[in-house]
Backbone bond lengths (Angstrom), bond angles and torsions (degrees), N, CA, C in turn:
res aa  C-N    CA-C-N  psi(-1)  N-CA   C-N-CA  omega(-1)  CA-C   N-CA-C  phi
1 M - - - 1.501 - - 1.531 103.65 -
2 S 1.343 116.93 147.50 1.446 119.17 -179.19 1.534 108.10 -139.56
3 A 1.268 115.55 155.74 1.457 120.12 173.21 1.609 107.46 -130.73
4 F 1.191 117.08 136.26 1.516 122.88 176.67 1.557 110.55 -119.57
5 C 1.184 114.97 126.45 1.484 117.20 176.72 1.551 107.80 -124.42
6 I 1.429 110.17 134.23 1.378 115.15 177.99 1.613 109.25 -118.74
7 K 1.275 115.84 118.66 1.448 121.49 -175.90 1.494 110.16 -67.88
8 T 1.324 112.56 123.50 1.526 119.06 173.71 1.497 106.84 -159.54
9 E 1.366 108.39 173.32 1.521 117.20 -176.86 1.543 103.47 -103.34
10 I 1.304 119.48 115.11 1.308 126.69 175.01 1.571 111.89 -100.47
11 P 1.358 119.58 124.31 1.471 120.41 -178.92 1.525 113.70 -53.18
12 Q 1.299 117.50 142.21 1.478 120.88 -178.99 1.486 111.07 -60.71
13 E 1.295 121.05 -32.64 1.431 121.72 -178.74 1.517 113.18 -61.24
14 I 1.393 116.58 -31.55 1.447 122.70 177.57 1.514 111.41 -75.44
15 C 1.416 112.45 -40.49 1.413 119.03 177.17 1.532 114.38 -60.05
16 D 1.332 112.77 -33.94 1.442 119.28 -179.52 1.529 117.74 -70.62
17 I 1.303 116.65 -19.60 1.491 125.57 176.95 1.463 109.14 -71.05
18 D 1.335 112.66 133.75 1.566 116.97 176.30 1.535 107.80 -59.73
19 D 1.343 109.90 134.38 1.571 116.55 -177.34 1.565 111.17 -59.52
20 E 1.358 117.64 -28.11 1.476 117.42 -177.64 1.566 110.53 -74.47
21 L 1.343 118.44 -5.33 1.354 120.17 174.61 1.529 116.93 -101.36
22 K 1.351 113.64 4.56 1.461 117.54 -175.91 1.518 108.67 -118.89
23 A 1.394 113.83 140.64 1.421 121.60 174.29 1.529 103.65 -114.09
24 I 1.346 117.27 133.86 1.389 120.60 -175.70 1.601 109.89 -122.57
25 Y 1.289 114.86 132.80 1.508 123.90 -177.85 1.512 104.22 -124.13
26 H 1.301 117.03 146.88 1.437 120.23 172.26 1.560 108.33 -143.76
27 S 1.337 113.54 150.38 1.436 119.25 171.51 1.590 107.72 -134.45
28 K 1.211 120.10 -167.25 1.462 118.75 -176.36 1.473 111.71 -69.55
29 D 1.349 120.34 -21.57 1.445 125.03 -174.06 1.505 117.20 -123.61
30 S 1.350 120.07 -0.35 1.458 123.80 -179.09 1.550 113.44 -153.84
31 V 1.273 110.46 162.52 1.535 118.95 176.41 1.660 102.13 -136.00
32 C 1.322 116.34 124.93 1.318 121.94 178.60 1.592 111.29 -113.46
33 I 1.307 116.50 142.90 1.473 117.32 177.57 1.477 103.65 -130.59
34 W 1.298 118.31 122.40 1.358 127.75 171.84 1.482 111.44 -100.84
35 V 1.399 121.32 136.32 1.434 124.50 -175.72 1.485 108.35 -121.65
36 F 1.360 114.31 134.35 1.453 122.90 -173.40 1.532 109.73 -114.77
37 Q 1.338 115.60 160.05 1.454 118.70 169.82 1.430 118.67 -76.93
38 K 1.404 113.88 -31.56 1.478 119.44 -179.90 1.507 109.10 -130.52
39 R 1.272 116.85 155.50 1.508 126.46 179.40 1.439 106.79 -67.03
40 D 1.363 121.75 -39.25 1.474 123.21 178.03 1.538 112.94 -60.92
41 D 1.441 116.44 -33.98 1.411 117.54 177.71 1.474 108.62 -69.65
42 R 1.268 118.28 -41.57 1.454 122.13 -174.60 1.623 106.69 -65.24
43 N 1.299 115.21 -43.67 1.509 117.79 178.74 1.572 110.88 -62.92
44 R 1.345 115.98 -41.80 1.493 116.96 179.23 1.548 110.98 -65.41
45 F 1.314 116.59 -37.95 1.459 121.60 174.52 1.539 113.12 -59.02
46 M 1.304 113.61 -46.06 1.457 118.77 174.96 1.485 112.36 -60.16
47 D 1.304 117.20 -51.96 1.412 124.03 -177.11 1.617 111.61 -58.51
48 E 1.311 117.22 -41.60 1.433 121.70 -169.13 1.546 110.24 -90.84
49 T 1.314 117.78 -12.52 1.459 119.74 178.81 1.594 114.61 -105.04
50 I 1.190 114.76 6.78 1.499 117.71 178.73 1.457 114.25 -49.16
51 G 1.281 121.40 124.01 1.456 124.38 179.32 1.519 116.62 82.89
52 M 1.335 118.00 -1.16 1.523 125.11 178.21 1.555 106.69 -73.93
53 S 1.268 113.20 153.32 1.453 122.09 171.52 1.522 106.94 -78.65
54 K 1.306 117.01 169.01 1.452 120.93 -177.61 1.527 110.08 -61.48
55 D 1.315 117.71 -41.85 1.502 124.22 -179.61 1.489 110.43 -61.59
56 K 1.381 117.33 -47.27 1.433 118.02 -178.37 1.492 110.51 -68.13
57 R 1.332 118.41 -35.80 1.391 119.65 177.29 1.557 111.92 -62.67
58 Q 1.313 114.14 -44.00 1.478 119.29 177.06 1.558 110.89 -58.98
59 D 1.287 115.58 -46.08 1.502 120.98 177.62 1.510 109.86 -58.43
60 Y 1.344 116.85 -43.70 1.486 121.22 -178.72 1.575 108.08 -63.07
61 F 1.316 115.97 -46.78 1.522 119.28 177.29 1.469 112.34 -58.21
62 E 1.252 119.99 -43.95 1.413 122.35 -177.30 1.549 112.07 -70.27
63 K 1.309 114.23 -34.46 1.521 115.57 175.94 1.514 114.36 -72.48
64 F 1.235 120.16 -40.53 1.432 121.21 -177.94 1.496 122.40 -104.63
65 F 1.381 116.95 -11.77 1.488 119.67 -176.01 1.513 112.91 -126.95
66 S 1.299 120.38 -4.27 1.487 123.97 -177.00 1.512 109.24 -88.81
C-alpha cells in the first residue's frame, strides 16, 4: 500500500465542504474537484464516469449537474 501527498494550498471554502460531496480527479498536470449537492449525486457521477478523461467528466458534470 502507498500514500502520495502533494503539498499545496487548498482554499478553506473547499476544505469546509463535506468530503462525501466532492469527487476528485487528477492527471499529471491538474487536479479537479467537483462538488455536488447530495452524496447520491456524487456517487452516481463516480460510477458513471469511470474511465473517462477529465474533459469528458467535465462535460458530463455540466450536462447533468450544472
